[in-house]
Biopython code that builds the backbone (N, CA, C, O; Angstrom):
import numpy as np
from Bio.PDB.StructureBuilder import StructureBuilder

atoms = [
    (1, "MET", "N", (127.411, 91.646, 86.990)),
    (1, "MET", "CA", (126.185, 92.201, 86.468)),
    (1, "MET", "C", (125.377, 92.887, 87.563)),
    (1, "MET", "O", (124.736, 93.904, 87.300)),
    (2, "LEU", "N", (125.390, 92.368, 88.757)),
    (2, "LEU", "CA", (124.610, 92.977, 89.818)),
    (2, "LEU", "C", (125.083, 94.379, 90.155)),
    (2, "LEU", "O", (124.297, 95.194, 90.636)),
    (3, "ASN", "N", (126.351, 94.674, 89.911)),
    (3, "ASN", "CA", (126.847, 96.015, 90.200)),
    (3, "ASN", "C", (126.085, 97.075, 89.420)),
    (3, "ASN", "O", (125.811, 98.151, 89.953)),
    (4, "CYS", "N", (125.733, 96.790, 88.155)),
    (4, "CYS", "CA", (125.027, 97.787, 87.357)),
    (4, "CYS", "C", (123.554, 97.873, 87.737)),
    (4, "CYS", "O", (122.869, 98.801, 87.308)),
    (5, "LEU", "N", (123.053, 96.937, 88.522)),
    (5, "LEU", "CA", (121.648, 96.921, 88.880)),
    (5, "LEU", "C", (121.348, 97.679, 90.156)),
    (5, "LEU", "O", (120.202, 98.066, 90.381)),
    (6, "ASN", "N", (122.333, 97.901, 90.986)),
    (6, "ASN", "CA", (122.118, 98.529, 92.278)),
    (6, "ASN", "C", (122.069, 100.040, 92.122)),
    (6, "ASN", "O", (123.075, 100.658, 91.771)),
    (7, "LYS", "N", (120.908, 100.645, 92.378)),
    (7, "LYS", "CA", (120.774, 102.085, 92.181)),
    (7, "LYS", "C", (121.596, 102.893, 93.185)),
    (7, "LYS", "O", (121.900, 104.061, 92.944)),
    (8, "ASP", "N", (121.953, 102.273, 94.308)),
    (8, "ASP", "CA", (122.746, 102.978, 95.305)),
    (8, "ASP", "C", (124.237, 102.956, 94.967)),
    (8, "ASP", "O", (125.034, 103.658, 95.591)),
    (9, "GLN", "N", (124.598, 102.159, 93.993)),
    (9, "GLN", "CA", (125.998, 102.039, 93.574)),
    (9, "GLN", "C", (126.469, 103.365, 92.989)),
    (9, "GLN", "O", (125.705, 104.044, 92.304)),
    (10, "ASP", "N", (127.681, 103.727, 93.245)),
    (10, "ASP", "CA", (128.271, 104.918, 92.655)),
    (10, "ASP", "C", (128.343, 104.728, 91.148)),
    (10, "ASP", "O", (128.797, 103.689, 90.669)),
    (11, "LEU", "N", (127.894, 105.734, 90.401)),
    (11, "LEU", "CA", (127.891, 105.627, 88.950)),
    (11, "LEU", "C", (129.213, 106.103, 88.355)),
    (11, "LEU", "O", (129.222, 106.710, 87.284)),
    (12, "SER", "N", (130.298, 105.845, 89.014)),
    (12, "SER", "CA", (131.599, 106.245, 88.516)),
    (12, "SER", "C", (131.994, 105.362, 87.348)),
    (12, "SER", "O", (131.324, 104.375, 87.044)),
    (13, "GLY", "N", (133.071, 105.721, 86.707)),
    (13, "GLY", "CA", (133.504, 104.960, 85.547)),
    (13, "GLY", "C", (132.752, 105.438, 84.324)),
    (13, "GLY", "O", (132.372, 106.605, 84.232)),
    (14, "ASP", "N", (132.540, 104.534, 83.391)),
    (14, "ASP", "CA", (131.903, 104.945, 82.146)),
    (14, "ASP", "C", (130.400, 104.657, 82.111)),
    (14, "ASP", "O", (129.769, 104.851, 81.072)),
    (15, "GLN", "N", (129.818, 104.201, 83.215)),
    (15, "GLN", "CA", (128.374, 103.991, 83.237)),
    (15, "GLN", "C", (127.677, 105.331, 83.403)),
    (15, "GLN", "O", (128.025, 106.119, 84.282)),
    (16, "GLU", "N", (126.692, 105.583, 82.555)),
    (16, "GLU", "CA", (125.955, 106.833, 82.594)),
    (16, "GLU", "C", (124.567, 106.591, 83.176)),
    (16, "GLU", "O", (124.034, 105.483, 83.117)),
    (17, "GLU", "N", (124.000, 107.642, 83.734)),
    (17, "GLU", "CA", (122.646, 107.545, 84.274)),
    (17, "GLU", "C", (121.638, 107.759, 83.147)),
    (17, "GLU", "O", (121.893, 108.524, 82.217)),
    (18, "LEU", "N", (120.503, 107.085, 83.234)),
    (18, "LEU", "CA", (119.463, 107.237, 82.224)),
    (18, "LEU", "C", (118.750, 108.572, 82.387)),
    (18, "LEU", "O", (118.528, 109.044, 83.502)),
    (19, "SER", "N", (118.394, 109.175, 81.246)),
    (19, "SER", "CA", (117.573, 110.388, 81.282)),
    (19, "SER", "C", (116.143, 109.998, 81.647)),
    (19, "SER", "O", (115.790, 108.819, 81.623)),
    (20, "ASP", "N", (115.327, 110.987, 81.983)),
    (20, "ASP", "CA", (113.927, 110.714, 82.312)),
    (20, "ASP", "C", (113.217, 110.061, 81.127)),
    (20, "ASP", "O", (112.417, 109.143, 81.313)),
    (21, "ARG", "N", (113.503, 110.527, 79.919)),
    (21, "ARG", "CA", (112.879, 109.965, 78.720)),
    (21, "ARG", "C", (113.314, 108.512, 78.511)),
    (21, "ARG", "O", (112.498, 107.662, 78.152)),
    (22, "GLU", "N", (114.582, 108.233, 78.733)),
    (22, "GLU", "CA", (115.074, 106.858, 78.602)),
    (22, "GLU", "C", (114.407, 105.951, 79.636)),
    (22, "GLU", "O", (114.115, 104.792, 79.343)),
    (23, "LYS", "N", (114.165, 106.463, 80.831)),
    (23, "LYS", "CA", (113.454, 105.681, 81.844)),
    (23, "LYS", "C", (112.030, 105.378, 81.391)),
    (23, "LYS", "O", (111.532, 104.274, 81.609)),
    (24, "GLU", "N", (111.370, 106.351, 80.761)),
    (24, "GLU", "CA", (110.025, 106.132, 80.236)),
    (24, "GLU", "C", (110.036, 105.038, 79.167)),
    (24, "GLU", "O", (109.168, 104.164, 79.157)),
    (25, "ILE", "N", (111.013, 105.090, 78.277)),
    (25, "ILE", "CA", (111.133, 104.093, 77.209)),
    (25, "ILE", "C", (111.442, 102.727, 77.815)),
    (25, "ILE", "O", (110.872, 101.721, 77.392)),
    (26, "LEU", "N", (112.330, 102.682, 78.791)),
    (26, "LEU", "CA", (112.669, 101.427, 79.462)),
    (26, "LEU", "C", (111.427, 100.794, 80.082)),
    (26, "LEU", "O", (111.233, 99.583, 79.978)),
    (27, "ILE", "N", (110.600, 101.586, 80.714)),
    (27, "ILE", "CA", (109.358, 101.084, 81.307)),
    (27, "ILE", "C", (108.480, 100.464, 80.224)),
    (27, "ILE", "O", (107.890, 99.404, 80.436)),
    (28, "SER", "N", (108.391, 101.109, 79.083)),
    (28, "SER", "CA", (107.593, 100.569, 77.979)),
    (28, "SER", "C", (108.165, 99.256, 77.464)),
    (28, "SER", "O", (107.417, 98.330, 77.151)),
    (29, "VAL", "N", (109.485, 99.173, 77.376)),
    (29, "VAL", "CA", (110.150, 97.941, 76.935)),
    (29, "VAL", "C", (109.826, 96.814, 77.909)),
    (29, "VAL", "O", (109.452, 95.714, 77.502)),
    (30, "VAL", "N", (109.973, 97.099, 79.185)),
    (30, "VAL", "CA", (109.744, 96.091, 80.221)),
    (30, "VAL", "C", (108.287, 95.632, 80.224)),
    (30, "VAL", "O", (108.000, 94.479, 80.546)),
    (31, "LYS", "N", (107.375, 96.519, 79.871)),
    (31, "LYS", "CA", (105.957, 96.160, 79.810)),
    (31, "LYS", "C", (105.622, 95.357, 78.561)),
    (31, "LYS", "O", (104.470, 94.975, 78.359)),
    (32, "GLY", "N", (106.613, 95.101, 77.727)),
    (32, "GLY", "CA", (106.413, 94.237, 76.573)),
    (32, "GLY", "C", (106.033, 94.937, 75.288)),
    (32, "GLY", "O", (105.601, 94.281, 74.341)),
    (33, "MET", "N", (106.179, 96.240, 75.226)),
    (33, "MET", "CA", (105.804, 96.975, 74.023)),
    (33, "MET", "C", (106.849, 96.802, 72.926)),
    (33, "MET", "O", (108.046, 96.725, 73.205)),
    (34, "SER", "N", (106.392, 96.743, 71.683)),
    (34, "SER", "CA", (107.293, 96.686, 70.527)),
    (34, "SER", "C", (107.800, 98.091, 70.222)),
    (34, "SER", "O", (107.296, 99.073, 70.767)),
    (35, "ASN", "N", (108.798, 98.179, 69.349)),
    (35, "ASN", "CA", (109.311, 99.503, 68.952)),
    (35, "ASN", "C", (108.194, 100.366, 68.376)),
    (35, "ASN", "O", (108.109, 101.557, 68.674)),
    (36, "LYS", "N", (107.338, 99.767, 67.553)),
    (36, "LYS", "CA", (106.227, 100.508, 66.947)),
    (36, "LYS", "C", (105.265, 101.004, 68.016)),
    (36, "LYS", "O", (104.830, 102.155, 67.975)),
    (37, "GLU", "N", (104.930, 100.143, 68.974)),
    (37, "GLU", "CA", (104.028, 100.532, 70.058)),
    (37, "GLU", "C", (104.643, 101.632, 70.924)),
    (37, "GLU", "O", (103.950, 102.557, 71.347)),
    (38, "ILE", "N", (105.937, 101.526, 71.181)),
    (38, "ILE", "CA", (106.637, 102.557, 71.958)),
    (38, "ILE", "C", (106.576, 103.891, 71.224)),
    (38, "ILE", "O", (106.286, 104.926, 71.824)),
    (39, "ALA", "N", (106.849, 103.859, 69.937)),
    (39, "ALA", "CA", (106.828, 105.085, 69.126)),
    (39, "ALA", "C", (105.442, 105.737, 69.164)),
    (39, "ALA", "O", (105.325, 106.947, 69.360)),
    (40, "GLU", "N", (104.401, 104.934, 68.975)),
    (40, "GLU", "CA", (103.036, 105.473, 68.976)),
    (40, "GLU", "C", (102.652, 105.991, 70.361)),
    (40, "GLU", "O", (102.070, 107.069, 70.481)),
    (41, "TYR", "N", (102.974, 105.229, 71.403)),
    (41, "TYR", "CA", (102.602, 105.612, 72.766)),
    (41, "TYR", "C", (103.275, 106.919, 73.196)),
    (41, "TYR", "O", (102.648, 107.761, 73.839)),
    (42, "HIS", "N", (104.555, 107.085, 72.838)),
    (42, "HIS", "CA", (105.319, 108.263, 73.261)),
    (42, "HIS", "C", (105.326, 109.367, 72.219)),
    (42, "HIS", "O", (105.968, 110.400, 72.402)),
    (43, "ASN", "N", (104.599, 109.143, 71.109)),
    (43, "ASN", "CA", (104.501, 110.124, 70.032)),
    (43, "ASN", "C", (105.884, 110.516, 69.480)),
    (43, "ASN", "O", (106.201, 111.695, 69.319)),
    (44, "ILE", "N", (106.688, 109.486, 69.200)),
    (44, "ILE", "CA", (108.014, 109.674, 68.609)),
    (44, "ILE", "C", (108.110, 108.751, 67.399)),
    (44, "ILE", "O", (107.274, 107.866, 67.217)),
    (45, "SER", "N", (109.126, 108.961, 66.580)),
    (45, "SER", "CA", (109.307, 108.076, 65.427)),
    (45, "SER", "C", (109.858, 106.731, 65.899)),
    (45, "SER", "O", (110.441, 106.624, 66.978)),
    (46, "ILE", "N", (109.660, 105.724, 65.077)),
    (46, "ILE", "CA", (110.192, 104.401, 65.410)),
    (46, "ILE", "C", (111.716, 104.442, 65.484)),
    (46, "ILE", "O", (112.324, 103.721, 66.274)),
    (47, "HIS", "N", (112.327, 105.287, 64.659)),
    (47, "HIS", "CA", (113.794, 105.413, 64.686)),
    (47, "HIS", "C", (114.273, 106.011, 66.009)),
    (47, "HIS", "O", (115.315, 105.616, 66.533)),
    (48, "THR", "N", (113.513, 106.960, 66.543)),
    (48, "THR", "CA", (113.853, 107.541, 67.842)),
    (48, "THR", "C", (113.692, 106.509, 68.942)),
    (48, "THR", "O", (114.514, 106.440, 69.855)),
    (49, "ALA", "N", (112.637, 105.706, 68.864)),
    (49, "ALA", "CA", (112.432, 104.639, 69.852)),
    (49, "ALA", "C", (113.601, 103.662, 69.837)),
    (49, "ALA", "O", (114.102, 103.270, 70.891)),
    (50, "ILE", "N", (114.031, 103.273, 68.649)),
    (50, "ILE", "CA", (115.169, 102.354, 68.510)),
    (50, "ILE", "C", (116.435, 102.990, 69.073)),
    (50, "ILE", "O", (117.216, 102.322, 69.751)),
    (51, "THR", "N", (116.643, 104.269, 68.799)),
    (51, "THR", "CA", (117.827, 104.980, 69.311)),
    (51, "THR", "C", (117.806, 105.018, 70.835)),
    (51, "THR", "O", (118.833, 104.788, 71.473)),
    (52, "HIS", "N", (116.656, 105.304, 71.418)),
    (52, "HIS", "CA", (116.547, 105.310, 72.888)),
    (52, "HIS", "C", (116.896, 103.933, 73.446)),
    (52, "HIS", "O", (117.643, 103.829, 74.419)),
    (53, "ARG", "N", (116.360, 102.882, 72.838)),
    (53, "ARG", "CA", (116.647, 101.523, 73.309)),
    (53, "ARG", "C", (118.134, 101.212, 73.212)),
    (53, "ARG", "O", (118.706, 100.608, 74.119)),
    (54, "ARG", "N", (118.755, 101.619, 72.123)),
    (54, "ARG", "CA", (120.201, 101.389, 71.944)),
    (54, "ARG", "C", (120.988, 102.140, 73.018)),
    (54, "ARG", "O", (121.930, 101.595, 73.593)),
    (55, "ASN", "N", (120.610, 103.376, 73.287)),
    (55, "ASN", "CA", (121.302, 104.170, 74.306)),
    (55, "ASN", "C", (121.121, 103.584, 75.705)),
    (55, "ASN", "O", (122.048, 103.599, 76.514)),
    (56, "ILE", "N", (119.926, 103.069, 75.984)),
    (56, "ILE", "CA", (119.659, 102.447, 77.288)),
    (56, "ILE", "C", (120.565, 101.241, 77.496)),
    (56, "ILE", "O", (121.197, 101.111, 78.545)),
    (57, "THR", "N", (120.631, 100.358, 76.500)),
    (57, "THR", "CA", (121.461, 99.154, 76.648)),
    (57, "THR", "C", (122.936, 99.513, 76.721)),
    (57, "THR", "O", (123.703, 98.857, 77.427)),
    (58, "ARG", "N", (123.336, 100.549, 75.997)),
    (58, "ARG", "CA", (124.742, 100.970, 76.047)),
    (58, "ARG", "C", (125.086, 101.539, 77.422)),
    (58, "ARG", "O", (126.117, 101.191, 77.997)),
    (59, "LYS", "N", (124.241, 102.398, 77.942)),
    (59, "LYS", "CA", (124.507, 103.017, 79.239)),
    (59, "LYS", "C", (124.501, 101.999, 80.373)),
    (59, "LYS", "O", (125.359, 102.044, 81.255)),
    (60, "LEU", "N", (123.544, 101.090, 80.353)),
    (60, "LEU", "CA", (123.421, 100.117, 81.441)),
    (60, "LEU", "C", (124.311, 98.899, 81.254)),
    (60, "LEU", "O", (124.554, 98.144, 82.196)),
    (61, "LYS", "N", (124.798, 98.714, 80.025)),
    (61, "LYS", "CA", (125.589, 97.520, 79.681)),
    (61, "LYS", "C", (124.777, 96.254, 79.959)),
    (61, "LYS", "O", (125.305, 95.238, 80.410)),
    (62, "VAL", "N", (123.495, 96.348, 79.679)),
    (62, "VAL", "CA", (122.567, 95.225, 79.814)),
    (62, "VAL", "C", (121.879, 95.095, 78.465)),
    (62, "VAL", "O", (121.245, 96.039, 77.993)),
    (63, "HIS", "N", (122.003, 93.924, 77.843)),
    (63, "HIS", "CA", (121.542, 93.790, 76.467)),
    (63, "HIS", "C", (120.391, 92.811, 76.288)),
    (63, "HIS", "O", (120.054, 92.468, 75.155)),
    (64, "SER", "N", (119.785, 92.358, 77.363)),
    (64, "SER", "CA", (118.643, 91.444, 77.242)),
    (64, "SER", "C", (117.423, 92.072, 77.897)),
    (64, "SER", "O", (117.537, 92.874, 78.824)),
    (65, "ILE", "N", (116.259, 91.693, 77.397)),
    (65, "ILE", "CA", (115.015, 92.187, 77.983)),
    (65, "ILE", "C", (114.901, 91.744, 79.443)),
    (65, "ILE", "O", (114.452, 92.505, 80.300)),
    (66, "SER", "N", (115.312, 90.509, 79.709)),
    (66, "SER", "CA", (115.235, 90.031, 81.097)),
    (66, "SER", "C", (116.149, 90.850, 82.008)),
    (66, "SER", "O", (115.766, 91.176, 83.131)),
    (67, "GLY", "N", (117.342, 91.184, 81.543)),
    (67, "GLY", "CA", (118.259, 92.009, 82.330)),
    (67, "GLY", "C", (117.712, 93.403, 82.554)),
    (67, "GLY", "O", (117.834, 93.951, 83.649)),
    (68, "LEU", "N", (117.107, 93.983, 81.523)),
    (68, "LEU", "CA", (116.502, 95.306, 81.651)),
    (68, "LEU", "C", (115.316, 95.259, 82.621)),
    (68, "LEU", "O", (115.085, 96.203, 83.377)),
    (69, "THR", "N", (114.582, 94.169, 82.590)),
    (69, "THR", "CA", (113.445, 93.996, 83.495)),
    (69, "THR", "C", (113.916, 93.946, 84.942)),
    (69, "THR", "O", (113.334, 94.591, 85.814)),
    (70, "ILE", "N", (114.956, 93.187, 85.187)),
    (70, "ILE", "CA", (115.519, 93.097, 86.540)),
    (70, "ILE", "C", (115.982, 94.479, 87.003)),
    (70, "ILE", "O", (115.711, 94.886, 88.133)),
    (71, "TYR", "N", (116.682, 95.197, 86.121)),
    (71, "TYR", "CA", (117.148, 96.549, 86.447)),
    (71, "TYR", "C", (115.961, 97.436, 86.828)),
    (71, "TYR", "O", (116.007, 98.137, 87.839)),
    (72, "ALA", "N", (114.896, 97.404, 86.015)),
    (72, "ALA", "CA", (113.734, 98.266, 86.252)),
    (72, "ALA", "C", (113.031, 97.923, 87.564)),
    (72, "ALA", "O", (112.570, 98.819, 88.271)),
    (73, "ILE", "N", (112.947, 96.636, 87.893)),
    (73, "ILE", "CA", (112.300, 96.226, 89.153)),
    (73, "ILE", "C", (113.143, 96.659, 90.344)),
    (73, "ILE", "O", (112.626, 97.243, 91.296)),
    (74, "ILE", "N", (114.424, 96.377, 90.293)),
    (74, "ILE", "CA", (115.319, 96.715, 91.414)),
    (74, "ILE", "C", (115.351, 98.220, 91.661)),
    (74, "ILE", "O", (115.421, 98.670, 92.804)),
    (75, "ASN", "N", (115.300, 98.993, 90.573)),
    (75, "ASN", "CA", (115.367, 100.449, 90.699)),
    (75, "ASN", "C", (113.990, 101.093, 90.819)),
    (75, "ASN", "O", (113.848, 102.311, 90.709)),
    (76, "LYS", "N", (112.963, 100.242, 91.049)),
    (76, "LYS", "CA", (111.604, 100.712, 91.324)),
    (76, "LYS", "C", (111.023, 101.576, 90.199)),
    (76, "LYS", "O", (110.258, 102.508, 90.447)),
    (77, "LEU", "N", (111.399, 101.249, 88.959)),
    (77, "LEU", "CA", (110.805, 101.932, 87.813)),
    (77, "LEU", "C", (109.472, 101.282, 87.439)),
    (77, "LEU", "O", (108.576, 101.942, 86.912)),
    (78, "VAL", "N", (109.352, 99.991, 87.714)),
    (78, "VAL", "CA", (108.104, 99.260, 87.476)),
    (78, "VAL", "C", (107.838, 98.337, 88.652)),
    (78, "VAL", "O", (108.753, 97.927, 89.367)),
    (79, "ASP", "N", (106.579, 98.026, 88.833)),
    (79, "ASP", "CA", (106.187, 97.021, 89.815)),
    (79, "ASP", "C", (106.088, 95.695, 89.074)),
    (79, "ASP", "O", (105.690, 95.663, 87.909)),
    (80, "ILE", "N", (106.437, 94.633, 89.720)),
    (80, "ILE", "CA", (106.447, 93.320, 89.070)),
    (80, "ILE", "C", (105.065, 92.964, 88.516)),
    (80, "ILE", "O", (104.970, 92.212, 87.546)),
    (81, "SER", "N", (104.006, 93.485, 89.107)),
    (81, "SER", "CA", (102.644, 93.187, 88.638)),
    (81, "SER", "C", (102.341, 93.843, 87.288)),
    (81, "SER", "O", (101.372, 93.468, 86.628)),
    (82, "GLU", "N", (103.159, 94.822, 86.869)),
    (82, "GLU", "CA", (102.945, 95.509, 85.598)),
    (82, "GLU", "C", (103.577, 94.782, 84.407)),
    (82, "GLU", "O", (103.383, 95.185, 83.260)),
    (83, "ILE", "N", (104.314, 93.737, 84.671)),
    (83, "ILE", "CA", (105.070, 93.066, 83.616)),
    (83, "ILE", "C", (104.201, 92.037, 82.921)),
    (83, "ILE", "O", (103.531, 91.225, 83.559)),
    (84, "LYS", "N", (104.229, 92.090, 81.591)),
    (84, "LYS", "CA", (103.462, 91.161, 80.771)),
    (84, "LYS", "C", (104.277, 89.885, 80.563)),
    (84, "LYS", "O", (105.441, 89.935, 80.167)),
    (85, "TYR", "N", (103.647, 88.744, 80.835)),
    (85, "TYR", "CA", (104.322, 87.476, 80.678)),
    (85, "TYR", "C", (104.030, 86.887, 79.311)),
    (85, "TYR", "O", (102.983, 87.158, 78.723)),
    (86, "GLN", "N", (104.958, 86.075, 78.801)),
    (86, "GLN", "CA", (104.844, 85.475, 77.477)),
    (86, "GLN", "C", (103.548, 84.683, 77.290)),
    (86, "GLN", "O", (102.954, 84.749, 76.214)),
    (87, "ASP", "N", (103.098, 83.949, 78.282)),
    (87, "ASP", "CA", (101.949, 83.057, 78.110)),
    (87, "ASP", "C", (100.609, 83.732, 78.349)),
    (87, "ASP", "O", (99.574, 83.065, 78.317)),
    (88, "GLU", "N", (100.600, 85.030, 78.585)),
    (88, "GLU", "CA", (99.327, 85.742, 78.804)),
    (88, "GLU", "C", (98.731, 86.162, 77.489)),
    (88, "GLU", "O", (97.662, 86.773, 77.463)),
]
sb = StructureBuilder()
sb.init_structure("model")
sb.init_model(0)
sb.init_chain("A")
sb.init_seg("    ")
for serial, (resi, resn, name, xyz) in enumerate(atoms, 1):
    if name == "N":
        sb.init_residue(resn, " ", resi, " ")
    sb.init_atom(name, np.array(xyz, "f"), 0.0, 1.0, " ", f" {name:<3s}", serial, name[0])
structure = sb.get_structure()
């Protein structure tokens, strides 16, 4: 799993790089936003938000929010202080 988290790793094989829009959606996911909130924030339909999330998990081969969070922190897409915790 750590191989897919290292941004310096060669993206050879079938792993694809995220588009800028997918990175924006990933940041919203990591910040704890729901599909509806993501759609409203990015001015897209909820179906588009769901499609982006599906594409992100497929490309990264990471299917949990915690895994996506780790990926985003390691790749400097979010700062750990921006993450919303369950008990807040």
